[in-house]
C-alpha positions in Angstrom: 0.0 0.0 0.0 1.0 3.6 -0.5 2.2 5.3 2.7 3.0 9.0 2.4 5.0 10.9 5.0 4.9 14.7 5.7 7.1 16.5 8.2 7.8 20.0 9.6 9.2 21.5 12.8 10.3 18.1 14.1 6.8 16.6 13.8 5.7 13.9 11.2 2.6 12.2 10.0 2.0 9.2 7.7 -1.1 8.8 5.5 -2.3 5.5 4.1 -3.9 6.2 0.7 -5.7 2.9 0.0 -7.9 2.6 3.1 -9.8 5.8 3.2 -6.9 8.2 3.0 -6.4 7.9 6.8 -3.7 9.3 9.0 -2.0 6.2 10.6 0.8 7.9 12.5 1.5 11.3 14.2 4.4 12.0 16.4 7.6 13.9 17.0 10.4 12.6 14.8 12.0 9.7 16.7 9.2 9.4 19.2 6.5 6.8 19.3 3.3 7.1 17.3 0.5 8.6 19.4 -2.3 7.1 17.3 -3.6 3.6 17.8 -2.7 1.9 14.5 -1.0 -1.4 13.6 2.0 -1.0 11.3 1.7 -4.7 10.3 -1.5 -3.8 8.4 0.2 -1.0 6.4 1.8 -3.4 3.9 -1.2 -5.4 2.7 -1.1 -6.5 -0.9 -3.9 -5.7 -3.4 -5.3 -9.1 -2.9 -5.4 -8.7 0.9 -7.1 -5.3 0.9 -10.8 -4.9 1.4 -12.5 -4.0 -1.9 -15.4 -1.6 -1.4 -18.7 -2.5 -3.0 -22.4 -2.1 -2.1 -22.3 -5.6 -0.8 -18.9 -5.6 1.0 -20.0 -5.6 4.7 -16.6 -6.6 6.3 -14.8 -4.2 8.6 -11.1 -4.1 9.4 -9.6 -2.0 12.2 -6.9 0.0 10.6 -7.7 2.7 13.2 -5.7 5.9 13.1 -7.7 8.9 12.0 -10.5 8.8 9.5 -13.6 10.6 8.4 -17.1 9.0 8.5 -20.5 10.6 7.8 -23.3 10.8 10.3 -25.6 10.0 11.7 -24.9 6.3 12.0 -28.6 5.4 11.7 -28.6 6.7 8.1 -25.5 5.0 6.8 -27.4 2.7 4.5 -30.6 4.6 4.1 -29.6 7.0 1.4 -28.7 4.4 -1.3 -30.6 2.0 -3.6 -27.9 -0.6 -4.4 -28.2 -2.8 -1.4 -31.9 -3.4 -0.7 -31.3 -5.6 2.3 -29.4 -2.9 4.1 -32.0 -0.3 3.4 -34.6 -2.4 5.3 -32.2 -3.6 8.0 -32.1 -2.1 11.5 -28.4 -3.1 11.7 -26.6 0.1 10.9 -23.0 -1.4 10.9 -20.7 -1.3 9.1 -19.9 2.2 7.8 -19.9 3.0 4.1 -17.1 0.8 2.7 -16.1 3.5 0.1 -15.6 6.1 2.9 -13.6 3.8 5.2 -11.7 1.6 2.6 -11.8 3.5 -0.7 -8.6 4.6 -2.4 -7.3 8.2 -2.6 -5.1 9.7 -5.1 -2.5 12.5 -4.6 -3.5 15.9 -5.9 -0.8 18.0 -4.4 2.2 17.1 -2.2 5.2 18.9 -0.6 7.4 17.9 2.3 5.0 19.3 4.8 1.6 19.1 3.0 -0.6 16.6 1.3 -3.9 17.0 -0.6 -5.7 13.8 -1.7 -9.0 13.0 -3.5 -11.1 9.9 -2.7 -13.2 7.8 -5.0 -16.9 8.6 -5.3 -19.2 6.7 -3.0 -22.4 5.3 -4.4 -23.5 4.5 -0.8 -23.3 8.0 0.7 -23.3 9.9 -2.5 -20.2 11.8 -1.6 -16.7 12.3 -2.8 -14.1 13.5 -0.2 -11.1 15.6 -0.5 -8.6 15.8 2.4 -5.9 18.3 3.1 -3.2 17.9 5.7 -0.4 20.3 6.5 2.1 20.4 9.4 2.6 24.0 10.2 5.8 25.7 11.3 4.7 25.5 14.9 4.5 21.7 14.6 0.7 21.6 14.6 -1.2 19.5 12.0 -4.0 21.2 10.3 -6.5 18.8 8.8 -9.4 19.8 6.5 -11.9 17.6 4.7 -14.4 18.6 2.0 -17.3 16.4 0.9 -19.2 17.0 -2.4 -22.6 15.6 -3.4 -21.9 13.6 -6.6 -25.6 12.7 -7.1 -28.4 14.3 -9.1 -30.5 14.5 -5.9 -29.9 15.9 -2.4 -28.1 14.0 0.3 -28.0 14.9 4.0 -25.0 14.1 6.2 -22.6 15.5 8.8 -18.8 15.1 8.7 -17.6 12.9 11.5 -13.9 13.0 12.5 -12.5 10.1 14.4 -9.1 10.0 16.0 -8.1 6.7 17.8 -5.6 6.4 20.6 -5.1 3.6 23.2 -8.1 2.9 25.4 -6.1 3.2 28.6 -5.0 6.8 27.9 -6.0 9.6 30.2 -8.4 11.9 28.4 -10.3 15.2 29.1 -13.0 17.3 27.6 -14.0 20.7 29.1 -17.6 20.8 30.4 -19.7 23.1 32.6 -21.3 20.3 34.7 -22.1 16.6 34.8 -25.5 17.4 33.2 -23.6 18.0 30.0 -22.6 14.3 29.7 -24.7 11.4 28.6 -23.3 7.8 28.5 -24.8 5.4 26.0 -25.4 1.7 26.5 -22.6 -0.9 26.0 -22.1 -2.1 22.4 -23.1 -5.6 23.4 -25.2 -7.1 26.3 -22.2 -9.0 27.7 -20.2 -5.9 28.2 -20.1 -3.5 31.1 -20.3 0.3 31.0 -17.0 2.3 31.2 -16.5 4.5 34.2 -16.0 8.2 34.0 -15.8 11.3 36.1 -16.7 15.0 35.9 -14.5 17.2 38.1 -12.6 20.5 37.9 -14.5 21.4 34.8 -13.6 18.3 32.7 -15.2 15.1 31.7 -12.9 12.1 31.6 -13.3 8.3 31.0 -11.4 6.5 33.8 -10.5 3.2 32.1 -8.1 2.0 34.8 -10.9 1.9 37.5 -13.5 0.0 35.4 -15.8 -2.7 36.8 -13.7 -5.9 36.6 -16.8 -8.0 36.8 -16.8 -7.6 33.0 -14.0 -8.6 30.7 -14.8 -5.7 28.4 -16.5 -2.4 29.1 -17.7 -0.2 26.2 -19.8 2.9 25.8 -20.0 6.3 24.1 -20.1 9.6 26.0 -22.1 12.3 24.3 -20.6 15.5 25.6 -21.9 19.1 25.4 -18.4 20.5 25.6 -17.9 24.1 26.9 -15.0 24.3 24.3 -14.5 22.2 21.2 -11.3 20.6 22.5 -10.2 17.1 23.4 -7.0 16.1 25.3 -5.5 12.6 25.4 -2.3 11.7 27.3 -0.1 9.8 24.8 3.3 8.7 26.2 5.0 11.7 27.8 2.9 14.3 25.9 -0.7 15.4 25.4 -2.4 15.2 22.1 -4.7 18.3 21.8 -7.4 18.3 19.2 -9.2 21.6 18.4 -12.3 22.0 16.3 -14.7 24.7 15.2 -17.6 25.4 17.7 -21.1 25.4 16.4 -24.6 26.1 17.6 -26.1 22.7 18.9 -29.2 23.4 16.8 -27.0 22.8 13.7 -26.1 19.3 14.7 -28.1 16.2 14.0 -30.3 15.4 17.0 -28.6 12.0 17.4 -25.2 13.5 17.9 -23.2 16.0 20.0 -20.3 18.0 18.8 -17.8 16.0 20.9 -18.2 12.3 21.5 -15.8 9.8 23.1 -16.1 6.0 22.7 -14.1 3.8 25.1 -13.5 0.1 24.6 -11.7 -1.1 27.8 -10.0 -4.4 28.4 -7.5 -5.2 31.2 -5.1 -5.8 28.3 -3.9 -2.4 27.2 -3.2 -3.8 23.7 -6.9 -4.7 23.2 -8.3 -1.3 24.4 -9.3 1.7 22.2 -10.4 5.3 22.8 -12.1 7.2 19.9 -11.9 11.0 20.0 -14.8 12.1 17.9 -16.2 15.4 16.4 -19.4 16.0 14.5 -19.7 19.0 12.2 -23.2 20.5 11.4 -25.7 18.3 9.7 -26.4 19.6 6.2 -28.5 18.9 3.1 -26.4 19.1 0.1 -27.9 19.8 -3.3 -26.3 18.2 -6.4 -22.7 19.5 -6.7 -22.7 21.2 -3.3 -19.7 20.9 -0.9 -19.4 21.0 2.9 -16.2 21.0 4.9 -14.8 20.9 8.4 -11.4 21.0 10.0 -9.4 20.1 13.1 -6.0 21.1 14.5 -3.7 18.7 16.3 -1.0 19.7 18.7 1.6 17.8 20.8 2.3 19.5 24.1 3.6 18.9 27.5 0.6 20.1 29.5 -3.2 20.3 29.0 -3.4 24.0 28.4 
């Protein structure tokens, strides 16, 4: 597979073109990758790769950072190619073209990459991603999605950044009333523990209920600022986003969401740092976009 590296100011990132144009590593040069991603999966052959189609319902956890569309309940409802999925209440998996489609390079320099994805007949979108490591070492990420159909489609852009599930994490909130914890993904799993104190929400994976082998759940957070912090090694990963009026979001989502899959084995645990942009109806040819900025820093502030 094609792995492209960009670097500036002692910070580097690597992008895997063939599986959704995802960022699979981000770190200071010579330091460990702060993202949860398995390098053994970066060298798959063409034969090993998942091949998107309206009937390809497999999922493979390449992790790292990718872009989905929301809400999840509508993933297979705005398409006519797979009739079984239109009628099904099983929303999973996400659009295979969005997660596993190939991207091609449009522009590239030592510190910048712009790539264009293949059109999706499931979501009706084509995505363009731009990544640049600035002179201060921050990574600026922008994604644009264009409606390729002859009729309207309605989506939000959903940014997902994955780190280890045992990592310390914080989101600024005004009170515990601004946090709602969803149910576990499966009935045999427990709910992850969390706390709200000193103006921050945080999952607390190391104090989970050990009655369960796995604890899973998503926190829907009405953040006071559109910021997420995750402690990765000896630094903090800070993700910054644009703040929006909650009325612009789909009612099933909040601007900031965190999903925690916790296992006693650190290697099996996962934390997803998520952001939902406004939900929009795109007319044919219309484009929507959103962005995030990533920083590596020694402290939370």
